[in-house]
LOSE-461759 format. One record per residue (C-alpha): residue in one letter; z, y, x. Coordinates in Angstrom, 2 decimals, decimal comma. Layout:
residues N
resn A; c3 Z; c2 Y; c1 X
...
This chain:
residues 414
resn M; c3 21,04; c2 0,60; c1 29,89
resn A; c3 19,01; c2 2,07; c1 27,02
resn D; c3 17,83; c2 5,67; c1 27,45
resn E; c3 19,10; c2 6,83; c1 24,05
resn S; c3 21,19; c2 5,46; c1 21,20
resn Y; c3 20,79; c2 5,75; c1 17,43
resn D; c3 22,44; c2 4,40; c1 14,35
resn V; c3 19,08; c2 3,37; c1 12,84
resn L; c3 15,61; c2 3,10; c1 14,34
resn V; c3 12,73; c2 2,85; c1 11,86
resn V; c3 9,56; c2 1,26; c1 13,24
resn G; c3 6,50; c2 2,68; c1 11,49
resn G; c3 5,65; c2 6,25; c1 10,54
resn G; c3 3,73; c2 5,52; c1 7,37
resn I; c3 4,84; c2 6,67; c1 3,95
resn V; c3 7,38; c2 3,83; c1 3,54
resn G; c3 9,00; c2 4,39; c1 6,92
resn L; c3 9,21; c2 8,14; c1 6,37
resn A; c3 10,60; c2 7,71; c1 2,85
resn T; c3 13,22; c2 5,38; c1 4,31
resn A; c3 14,22; c2 7,89; c1 6,99
resn R; c3 14,52; c2 10,63; c1 4,38
resn A; c3 16,67; c2 8,40; c1 2,19
resn L; c3 18,91; c2 7,42; c1 5,12
resn V; c3 19,78; c2 10,95; c1 6,20
resn G; c3 19,98; c2 12,10; c1 2,60
resn E; c3 22,46; c2 9,39; c1 1,74
resn R; c3 24,52; c2 9,73; c1 4,91
resn P; c3 24,39; c2 13,17; c1 6,57
resn G; c3 24,88; c2 13,11; c1 10,32
resn L; c3 23,37; c2 9,65; c1 10,73
resn R; c3 21,40; c2 9,33; c1 13,97
resn V; c3 17,95; c2 8,20; c1 12,83
resn A; c3 14,57; c2 8,09; c1 14,58
resn V; c3 11,18; c2 6,92; c1 13,32
resn L; c3 8,98; c2 5,29; c1 15,97
resn E; c3 5,24; c2 5,65; c1 15,31
resn K; c3 2,69; c2 4,29; c1 17,77
resn E; c3 -0,06; c2 6,73; c1 16,74
resn A; c3 -0,24; c2 10,39; c1 17,71
resn V; c3 0,21; c2 11,44; c1 14,08
resn P; c3 2,06; c2 9,76; c1 11,21
resn A; c3 0,36; c2 8,24; c1 8,15
resn S; c3 -2,71; c2 7,22; c1 10,18
resn H; c3 -3,40; c2 3,85; c1 8,58
resn Q; c3 -2,70; c2 2,61; c1 5,03
resn T; c3 -1,06; c2 5,88; c1 3,95
resn G; c3 -3,94; c2 8,07; c1 5,06
resn R; c3 -6,78; c2 5,75; c1 4,07
resn N; c3 -6,27; c2 5,03; c1 0,38
resn S; c3 -7,74; c2 6,43; c1 -2,80
resn G; c3 -4,77; c2 8,68; c1 -3,55
resn V; c3 -3,98; c2 7,10; c1 -6,92
resn I; c3 -0,46; c2 7,36; c1 -8,34
resn H; c3 -0,42; c2 3,99; c1 -10,05
resn S; c3 1,13; c2 3,56; c1 -13,49
resn G; c3 2,42; c2 -0,02; c1 -13,02
resn I; c3 0,29; c2 -1,60; c1 -15,75
resn Y; c3 -1,02; c2 -4,46; c1 -13,61
resn Y; c3 2,24; c2 -5,92; c1 -12,38
resn R; c3 4,33; c2 -8,75; c1 -13,74
resn P; c3 7,11; c2 -7,41; c1 -15,99
resn G; c3 10,42; c2 -7,45; c1 -14,16
resn S; c3 8,83; c2 -7,63; c1 -10,70
resn L; c3 9,67; c2 -5,10; c1 -8,02
resn K; c3 6,09; c2 -3,83; c1 -8,15
resn A; c3 6,34; c2 -3,17; c1 -11,89
resn R; c3 9,77; c2 -1,56; c1 -11,74
resn Y; c3 9,17; c2 0,48; c1 -8,61
resn A; c3 5,67; c2 1,62; c1 -9,61
resn V; c3 6,77; c2 2,89; c1 -13,02
resn R; c3 9,85; c2 4,57; c1 -11,61
resn G; c3 8,07; c2 5,68; c1 -8,44
resn A; c3 5,18; c2 7,32; c1 -10,28
resn A; c3 7,54; c2 9,50; c1 -12,29
resn E; c3 9,63; c2 10,35; c1 -9,22
resn L; c3 6,55; c2 11,10; c1 -7,12
resn V; c3 5,09; c2 13,49; c1 -9,69
resn R; c3 8,42; c2 15,34; c1 -9,81
resn F; c3 8,55; c2 15,38; c1 -6,00
resn C; c3 5,04; c2 16,82; c1 -5,72
resn R; c3 5,84; c2 19,45; c1 -8,32
resn E; c3 9,10; c2 20,45; c1 -6,62
resn H; c3 7,51; c2 20,75; c1 -3,18
resn G; c3 4,21; c2 22,31; c1 -4,18
resn L; c3 2,07; c2 19,34; c1 -3,14
resn P; c3 -1,39; c2 18,91; c1 -4,71
resn H; c3 -1,29; c2 16,40; c1 -7,55
resn E; c3 -2,56; c2 15,83; c1 -11,07
resn V; c3 -1,60; c2 13,43; c1 -13,86
resn T; c3 -5,11; c2 12,44; c1 -14,90
resn G; c3 -4,60; c2 9,22; c1 -16,84
resn K; c3 -6,71; c2 6,14; c1 -16,23
resn T; c3 -9,35; c2 4,28; c1 -18,24
resn I; c3 -9,57; c2 0,49; c1 -17,88
resn V; c3 -12,88; c2 -0,75; c1 -19,24
resn A; c3 -14,06; c2 -4,15; c1 -20,50
resn T; c3 -17,80; c2 -4,50; c1 -19,95
resn A; c3 -18,27; c2 -8,10; c1 -21,17
resn P; c3 -16,91; c2 -10,10; c1 -24,15
resn A; c3 -15,08; c2 -12,52; c1 -21,82
resn E; c3 -12,96; c2 -9,60; c1 -20,59
resn L; c3 -11,65; c2 -8,59; c1 -24,02
resn P; c3 -8,76; c2 -11,11; c1 -24,14
resn R; c3 -7,73; c2 -10,05; c1 -20,62
resn L; c3 -7,85; c2 -6,41; c1 -21,69
resn A; c3 -5,58; c2 -7,15; c1 -24,66
resn A; c3 -3,16; c2 -9,06; c1 -22,40
resn L; c3 -3,15; c2 -6,14; c1 -19,99
resn A; c3 -2,21; c2 -3,77; c1 -22,81
resn E; c3 0,75; c2 -5,99; c1 -23,70
resn R; c3 1,81; c2 -6,17; c1 -20,05
resn G; c3 1,70; c2 -2,39; c1 -19,77
resn R; c3 3,83; c2 -1,97; c1 -22,87
resn A; c3 6,29; c2 -4,57; c1 -21,54
resn N; c3 6,57; c2 -2,39; c1 -18,44
resn G; c3 7,47; c2 0,60; c1 -20,60
resn L; c3 4,11; c2 2,38; c1 -20,47
resn R; c3 2,27; c2 4,20; c1 -23,21
resn V; c3 -1,06; c2 2,38; c1 -23,55
resn E; c3 -3,76; c2 3,48; c1 -25,97
resn E; c3 -6,67; c2 1,24; c1 -26,98
resn L; c3 -10,08; c2 2,95; c1 -27,05
resn T; c3 -13,12; c2 2,09; c1 -29,14
resn P; c3 -16,57; c2 2,60; c1 -27,54
resn A; c3 -16,78; c2 5,97; c1 -29,28
resn R; c3 -13,40; c2 7,08; c1 -27,90
resn L; c3 -14,39; c2 5,80; c1 -24,46
resn R; c3 -17,53; c2 7,96; c1 -24,57
resn E; c3 -15,39; c2 10,98; c1 -25,45
resn R; c3 -13,30; c2 10,47; c1 -22,31
resn E; c3 -16,01; c2 9,21; c1 -19,96
resn P; c3 -19,50; c2 9,89; c1 -21,38
resn A; c3 -21,35; c2 8,14; c1 -18,53
resn V; c3 -19,21; c2 4,98; c1 -18,54
resn A; c3 -20,34; c2 1,86; c1 -20,42
resn G; c3 -17,94; c2 -0,56; c1 -22,05
resn L; c3 -17,08; c2 -2,63; c1 -25,11
resn R; c3 -13,48; c2 -1,49; c1 -25,33
resn A; c3 -11,04; c2 0,25; c1 -23,04
resn L; c3 -7,40; c2 1,13; c1 -22,43
resn W; c3 -6,08; c2 4,59; c1 -21,70
resn V; c3 -2,95; c2 4,79; c1 -19,51
resn A; c3 -1,74; c2 8,38; c1 -19,53
resn S; c3 0,79; c2 8,22; c1 -16,67
resn T; c3 -1,67; c2 7,47; c1 -13,84
resn G; c3 -2,32; c2 10,35; c1 -11,46
resn I; c3 -3,70; c2 11,42; c1 -8,09
resn C; c3 -2,29; c2 13,11; c1 -5,01
resn D; c3 -2,72; c2 13,30; c1 -1,24
resn F; c3 -0,40; c2 10,63; c1 0,15
resn A; c3 -0,76; c2 11,82; c1 3,74
resn E; c3 0,58; c2 15,22; c1 2,64
resn V; c3 3,41; c2 13,50; c1 0,76
resn A; c3 4,29; c2 11,52; c1 3,90
resn R; c3 4,30; c2 14,67; c1 6,02
resn C; c3 6,63; c2 16,28; c1 3,50
resn Y; c3 8,99; c2 13,29; c1 3,72
resn A; c3 8,95; c2 13,68; c1 7,51
resn R; c3 9,72; c2 17,40; c1 7,30
resn L; c3 12,62; c2 16,89; c1 4,89
resn A; c3 14,05; c2 14,08; c1 7,01
resn A; c3 13,78; c2 16,25; c1 10,13
resn E; c3 15,63; c2 19,08; c1 8,39
resn R; c3 18,56; c2 16,68; c1 8,04
resn G; c3 18,44; c2 15,57; c1 11,64
resn A; c3 16,06; c2 12,60; c1 11,71
resn E; c3 13,56; c2 12,45; c1 14,56
resn L; c3 9,88; c2 11,48; c1 14,28
resn R; c3 8,68; c2 10,11; c1 17,60
resn T; c3 4,92; c2 9,68; c1 17,71
resn G; c3 3,17; c2 7,84; c1 20,51
resn H; c3 6,09; c2 5,39; c1 20,63
resn E; c3 4,68; c2 1,87; c1 20,46
resn V; c3 7,26; c2 -0,92; c1 20,28
resn T; c3 6,50; c2 -3,84; c1 22,61
resn G; c3 9,82; c2 -5,69; c1 22,74
resn I; c3 13,05; c2 -6,07; c1 20,80
resn A; c3 16,31; c2 -7,63; c1 22,01
resn R; c3 18,98; c2 -8,21; c1 19,38
resn R; c3 22,53; c2 -8,69; c1 20,60
resn R; c3 25,89; c2 -8,93; c1 18,88
resn D; c3 26,69; c2 -5,26; c1 19,33
resn A; c3 23,26; c2 -3,58; c1 19,12
resn V; c3 19,48; c2 -3,85; c1 19,16
resn T; c3 17,46; c2 -2,70; c1 22,18
resn V; c3 13,88; c2 -1,60; c1 21,58
resn R; c3 11,42; c2 -1,52; c1 24,47
resn L; c3 8,47; c2 0,86; c1 24,29
resn A; c3 5,00; c2 0,61; c1 25,81
resn T; c3 6,00; c2 3,40; c1 28,19
resn G; c3 8,76; c2 1,20; c1 29,62
resn R; c3 11,58; c2 3,22; c1 28,08
resn E; c3 14,29; c2 1,56; c1 26,04
resn L; c3 16,12; c2 2,81; c1 22,97
resn R; c3 19,27; c2 1,33; c1 21,47
resn C; c3 20,33; c2 1,20; c1 17,85
resn A; c3 22,91; c2 -0,41; c1 15,60
resn V; c3 20,28; c2 -1,37; c1 12,98
resn L; c3 16,53; c2 -1,78; c1 13,27
resn V; c3 14,35; c2 -1,17; c1 10,19
resn N; c3 10,83; c2 -2,60; c1 10,26
resn C; c3 8,33; c2 -0,59; c1 8,20
resn A; c3 5,39; c2 -1,40; c1 10,48
resn G; c3 2,86; c2 -2,20; c1 7,74
resn L; c3 -0,08; c2 -3,96; c1 9,37
resn Y; c3 2,25; c2 -5,17; c1 12,13
resn G; c3 5,30; c2 -5,93; c1 10,01
resn D; c3 5,22; c2 -9,68; c1 10,66
resn R; c3 4,84; c2 -9,15; c1 14,42
resn I; c3 7,77; c2 -6,74; c1 14,60
resn A; c3 9,88; c2 -9,27; c1 12,68
resn R; c3 8,98; c2 -11,98; c1 15,20
resn L; c3 9,71; c2 -9,65; c1 18,12
resn A; c3 13,17; c2 -9,14; c1 16,61
resn G; c3 13,72; c2 -12,91; c1 16,54
resn D; c3 13,33; c2 -13,31; c1 12,78
resn D; c3 10,86; c2 -15,75; c1 11,21
resn P; c3 9,11; c2 -13,79; c1 8,47
resn G; c3 7,57; c2 -16,93; c1 6,91
resn V; c3 4,40; c2 -14,97; c1 6,22
resn R; c3 1,45; c2 -13,56; c1 8,16
resn I; c3 -0,27; c2 -10,25; c1 7,58
resn V; c3 -3,91; c2 -11,11; c1 6,84
resn P; c3 -5,87; c2 -7,84; c1 6,96
resn F; c3 -8,42; c2 -7,12; c1 4,23
resn R; c3 -10,73; c2 -4,14; c1 4,60
resn G; c3 -11,55; c2 -2,04; c1 1,57
resn E; c3 -14,88; c2 -0,27; c1 1,97
resn Y; c3 -15,73; c2 2,80; c1 -0,07
resn Y; c3 -18,75; c2 4,78; c1 -1,06
resn E; c3 -18,49; c2 8,19; c1 -2,65
resn L; c3 -20,69; c2 9,93; c1 -5,16
resn A; c3 -23,00; c2 12,57; c1 -3,74
resn E; c3 -21,63; c2 16,01; c1 -4,53
resn H; c3 -24,27; c2 16,84; c1 -7,13
resn R; c3 -23,47; c2 13,58; c1 -9,03
resn R; c3 -19,68; c2 13,85; c1 -9,13
resn G; c3 -19,89; c2 14,99; c1 -12,74
resn L; c3 -20,70; c2 11,40; c1 -13,77
resn V; c3 -16,99; c2 10,61; c1 -13,54
resn R; c3 -14,29; c2 12,74; c1 -15,12
resn G; c3 -11,19; c2 10,85; c1 -14,01
resn L; c3 -10,17; c2 7,34; c1 -12,96
resn V; c3 -12,17; c2 4,37; c1 -14,26
resn Y; c3 -11,20; c2 0,78; c1 -13,52
resn P; c3 -12,61; c2 -2,63; c1 -14,50
resn V; c3 -10,50; c2 -5,33; c1 -16,10
resn P; c3 -9,03; c2 -7,22; c1 -13,12
resn D; c3 -9,98; c2 -10,86; c1 -12,61
resn P; c3 -6,75; c2 -12,91; c1 -12,60
resn A; c3 -8,41; c2 -15,46; c1 -10,32
resn F; c3 -8,82; c2 -12,84; c1 -7,57
resn P; c3 -5,93; c2 -10,76; c1 -6,20
resn F; c3 -7,77; c2 -7,42; c1 -5,92
resn L; c3 -8,76; c2 -4,95; c1 -8,63
resn G; c3 -12,51; c2 -4,80; c1 -8,07
resn V; c3 -14,84; c2 -1,83; c1 -7,71
resn H; c3 -13,54; c2 1,26; c1 -9,51
resn L; c3 -14,25; c2 4,99; c1 -9,75
resn T; c3 -11,66; c2 7,46; c1 -8,53
resn R; c3 -11,82; c2 11,24; c1 -8,69
resn G; c3 -9,68; c2 12,47; c1 -5,80
resn I; c3 -7,34; c2 15,42; c1 -5,65
resn H; c3 -9,84; c2 17,33; c1 -3,50
resn G; c3 -12,77; c2 16,82; c1 -5,92
resn D; c3 -14,53; c2 13,88; c1 -4,26
resn V; c3 -15,26; c2 10,71; c1 -6,27
resn H; c3 -14,69; c2 7,44; c1 -4,47
resn V; c3 -16,45; c2 4,25; c1 -5,54
resn G; c3 -14,90; c2 0,97; c1 -4,45
resn P; c3 -13,34; c2 -0,67; c1 -2,69
resn N; c3 -14,49; c2 -4,17; c1 -2,06
resn A; c3 -12,15; c2 -6,52; c1 -0,17
resn V; c3 -13,44; c2 -8,32; c1 2,91
resn P; c3 -11,56; c2 -9,96; c1 5,79
resn A; c3 -11,07; c2 -7,49; c1 8,64
resn L; c3 -11,68; c2 -8,74; c1 12,17
resn A; c3 -8,79; c2 -6,66; c1 13,49
resn R; c3 -5,63; c2 -5,28; c1 11,96
resn E; c3 -7,16; c2 -1,86; c1 12,41
resn G; c3 -10,68; c2 -3,14; c1 11,73
resn Y; c3 -12,18; c2 -0,30; c1 9,71
resn D; c3 -15,75; c2 -1,55; c1 10,21
resn W; c3 -17,59; c2 -4,75; c1 11,14
resn R; c3 -17,98; c2 -3,60; c1 14,74
resn T; c3 -14,23; c2 -3,55; c1 15,39
resn V; c3 -13,09; c2 -6,96; c1 16,60
resn R; c3 -9,79; c2 -7,69; c1 18,33
resn L; c3 -9,61; c2 -11,26; c1 19,54
resn A; c3 -5,80; c2 -11,35; c1 19,54
resn D; c3 -5,70; c2 -10,23; c1 15,90
resn L; c3 -8,45; c2 -12,63; c1 14,92
resn A; c3 -6,76; c2 -15,56; c1 16,68
resn D; c3 -3,48; c2 -14,69; c1 14,97
resn T; c3 -5,18; c2 -14,82; c1 11,57
resn V; c3 -7,21; c2 -17,97; c1 12,26
resn A; c3 -4,27; c2 -19,90; c1 13,71
resn F; c3 -2,15; c2 -19,40; c1 10,60
resn P; c3 -2,47; c2 -22,38; c1 8,17
resn G; c3 -2,09; c2 -20,10; c1 5,16
resn T; c3 -5,33; c2 -18,32; c1 6,05
resn W; c3 -7,38; c2 -21,48; c1 5,59
resn R; c3 -5,62; c2 -22,43; c1 2,39
resn L; c3 -6,25; c2 -18,93; c1 1,08
resn A; c3 -9,94; c2 -19,18; c1 2,02
resn R; c3 -10,32; c2 -22,52; c1 0,21
resn R; c3 -8,73; c2 -21,04; c1 -2,91
resn H; c3 -10,78; c2 -17,84; c1 -3,10
resn W; c3 -13,99; c2 -18,51; c1 -1,19
resn R; c3 -16,29; c2 -18,03; c1 -4,18
resn S; c3 -14,89; c2 -14,58; c1 -4,94
resn E; c3 -14,91; c2 -13,66; c1 -1,27
resn V; c3 -18,59; c2 -14,58; c1 -0,90
resn G; c3 -19,33; c2 -11,97; c1 -3,57
resn E; c3 -17,19; c2 -9,40; c1 -1,76
resn L; c3 -18,99; c2 -10,08; c1 1,52
resn H; c3 -22,36; c2 -9,77; c1 -0,20
resn R; c3 -21,39; c2 -6,36; c1 -1,60
resn S; c3 -20,18; c2 -5,31; c1 1,84
resn L; c3 -23,45; c2 -6,19; c1 3,56
resn S; c3 -25,85; c2 -5,26; c1 0,74
resn K; c3 -25,91; c2 -1,82; c1 -0,85
resn P; c3 -28,08; c2 -3,11; c1 -3,77
resn A; c3 -25,41; c2 -5,73; c1 -4,52
resn F; c3 -22,69; c2 -3,06; c1 -4,42
resn L; c3 -24,81; c2 -0,85; c1 -6,67
resn R; c3 -25,14; c2 -3,64; c1 -9,25
resn A; c3 -21,35; c2 -3,97; c1 -9,36
resn V; c3 -20,94; c2 -0,22; c1 -9,86
resn R; c3 -23,58; c2 -0,12; c1 -12,62
resn R; c3 -21,49; c2 -2,43; c1 -14,79
resn L; c3 -19,25; c2 0,59; c1 -15,32
resn L; c3 -21,59; c2 3,47; c1 -14,51
resn P; c3 -25,18; c2 2,57; c1 -15,51
resn A; c3 -26,64; c2 5,96; c1 -14,56
resn V; c3 -25,71; c2 5,72; c1 -10,89
resn R; c3 -28,59; c2 5,35; c1 -8,41
resn A; c3 -28,67; c2 4,08; c1 -4,84
resn E; c3 -29,17; c2 7,58; c1 -3,47
resn D; c3 -26,05; c2 8,73; c1 -5,35
resn L; c3 -23,83; c2 6,50; c1 -3,18
resn V; c3 -22,85; c2 7,83; c1 0,24
resn R; c3 -20,86; c2 5,74; c1 2,70
resn A; c3 -17,25; c2 6,87; c1 2,92
resn G; c3 -14,21; c2 5,74; c1 4,87
resn A; c3 -12,50; c2 2,37; c1 4,79
resn G; c3 -8,91; c2 1,21; c1 4,71
resn V; c3 -7,20; c2 -2,02; c1 5,72
resn R; c3 -4,67; c2 -3,56; c1 3,37
resn A; c3 -1,64; c2 -5,18; c1 5,01
resn Q; c3 -1,48; c2 -8,24; c1 2,74
resn A; c3 1,20; c2 -10,85; c1 3,41
resn V; c3 0,14; c2 -14,49; c1 2,97
resn D; c3 2,56; c2 -17,40; c1 2,96
resn R; c3 2,06; c2 -20,76; c1 4,65
resn H; c3 0,70; c2 -22,27; c1 1,44
resn G; c3 -2,13; c2 -19,74; c1 1,28
resn A; c3 -0,64; c2 -17,66; c1 -1,54
resn L; c3 -0,87; c2 -13,89; c1 -1,38
resn L; c3 2,56; c2 -12,44; c1 -2,00
resn D; c3 2,24; c2 -10,68; c1 -5,35
resn D; c3 5,39; c2 -8,60; c1 -5,03
resn F; c3 7,08; c2 -6,34; c1 -2,52
resn A; c3 9,05; c2 -8,45; c1 -0,07
resn F; c3 12,03; c2 -7,61; c1 2,13
resn A; c3 13,84; c2 -9,73; c1 4,70
resn G; c3 16,57; c2 -9,44; c1 7,29
resn F; c3 20,02; c2 -8,25; c1 6,30
resn D; c3 20,95; c2 -8,96; c1 2,70
resn P; c3 24,36; c2 -7,69; c1 1,54
resn A; c3 24,59; c2 -10,66; c1 -0,84
resn D; c3 24,02; c2 -13,26; c1 1,89
resn P; c3 26,61; c2 -13,37; c1 4,68
resn R; c3 24,32; c2 -15,66; c1 6,72
resn S; c3 21,49; c2 -13,13; c1 6,90
resn P; c3 20,65; c2 -11,34; c1 10,18
resn R; c3 23,11; c2 -8,48; c1 10,64
resn R; c3 21,09; c2 -5,87; c1 12,47
resn T; c3 17,55; c2 -5,97; c1 11,10
resn V; c3 15,85; c2 -5,06; c1 7,83
resn H; c3 12,17; c2 -5,91; c1 7,36
resn V; c3 9,59; c2 -4,72; c1 4,85
resn L; c3 7,26; c2 -7,72; c1 4,90
resn N; c3 4,90; c2 -6,96; c1 2,03
resn A; c3 4,23; c2 -3,44; c1 0,81
resn P; c3 0,55; c2 -3,02; c1 -0,04
resn S; c3 -0,58; c2 -1,02; c1 -3,07
resn P; c3 1,26; c2 0,37; c1 -5,04
resn A; c3 3,67; c2 1,00; c1 -2,15
resn A; c3 2,61; c2 4,63; c1 -1,72
resn T; c3 3,26; c2 5,27; c1 -5,42
resn A; c3 6,58; c2 3,43; c1 -5,13
resn S; c3 7,56; c2 4,95; c1 -1,78
resn L; c3 10,62; c2 6,78; c1 -3,07
resn P; c3 12,30; c2 3,73; c1 -4,69
resn I; c3 11,20; c2 1,48; c1 -1,82
resn G; c3 12,66; c2 3,93; c1 0,69
resn A; c3 15,91; c2 4,05; c1 -1,28
resn E; c3 16,14; c2 0,25; c1 -1,36
resn V; c3 15,41; c2 -0,16; c1 2,35
resn A; c3 17,92; c2 2,57; c1 3,19
resn R; c3 20,53; c2 0,84; c1 1,03
resn R; c3 20,06; c2 -2,40; c1 2,97
resn A; c3 20,09; c2 -0,61; c1 6,31
resn L; c3 23,32; c2 1,25; c1 5,53
resn A; c3 24,91; c2 -1,99; c1 4,33
resn A; c3 23,86; c2 -3,63; c1 7,60
resn L; c3 25,28; c2 -0,71; c1 9,53
resn D; c3 28,58; c2 -0,97; c1 7,70
resn A; c3 28,71; c2 -4,74; c1 8,14
resn G; c3 27,95; c2 -4,55; c1 11,85
resn G; c3 30,05; c2 -1,48; c1 12,56
resn R; c3 29,03; c2 1,39; c1 14,74
């Protein structure tokens, strides 16, 4: 017999899980909801270890969930921060072409942004110097709707608002087993306790694929962790960067490249690179977990991904292990920066879903109960791929996951 019963249990106390809990109790007052977080505090991993950028949505394929949710989510998030007194600023973002070969990609990016409903301004070198005097480039784009905030504070606010409506946040609750039956789902914790729910929602981020498998669902993907390593500008050199400065992304590589980000608390982050992490919580090269590594290596998609992107990844590894190589990458945008200006900062791990063919999922992905498919699992909803810009898009993602969970609850009955 389970110790306690709920209508919905949400696994994962990051920003997506907390946004989902808030949406659930906001949509249906009186619903019995608990969020299970294995760490002592929420927002300990992806949510609390990113650059704090409220993304505009310019990079994403028109019509995709990422494009739609980022554009909508950015506007909603700014309103949310304003309403709840959370630190934020709409800074705008400069995307800079530093070589002639990047100019066609910059023009295509401008068209993509406009297709996504964004206001995009093209900058000449003179206009670029007006905005960012220390940044070098041939041409640039200005995207006014990009901003910055503290996503950990946003997540804590979601948790507080959900709690005010009756949801529970249970930290130190690591899920080790899931048994799905016709009438309910039983969740076993590392402490040996069991909780029962009508619907299980998986927002476990770095462990999303594992939670899906524990629930008896085949996610069809594996989370392959990539570590993003940052430097920051020394305090006396922060004036080199006024706002947010990004390179033109390389379409052959799925990450944005080294960029310059002025944070909401005044620091200026430089990075990240993107290197394979040797553990799902591998925030440095010293952290190795053999179970995580074996899980990654045993997945066929990992090897197909490596064959596809090995040249780009060699460059990322070089920049990880060599500060001079990292400095050269930074100087493409910021020629005045010196080695002594760069101070090691924190790192984050991106929960990137990879399919069996070695393709990185380029959109948000959900699985489990689907109201449009009567054959779908009735008591589980999974968020399988929600890397950046998931924090920006947390409000619409939370609303969508809550919609699926409530539909599953109604379909399965109480």
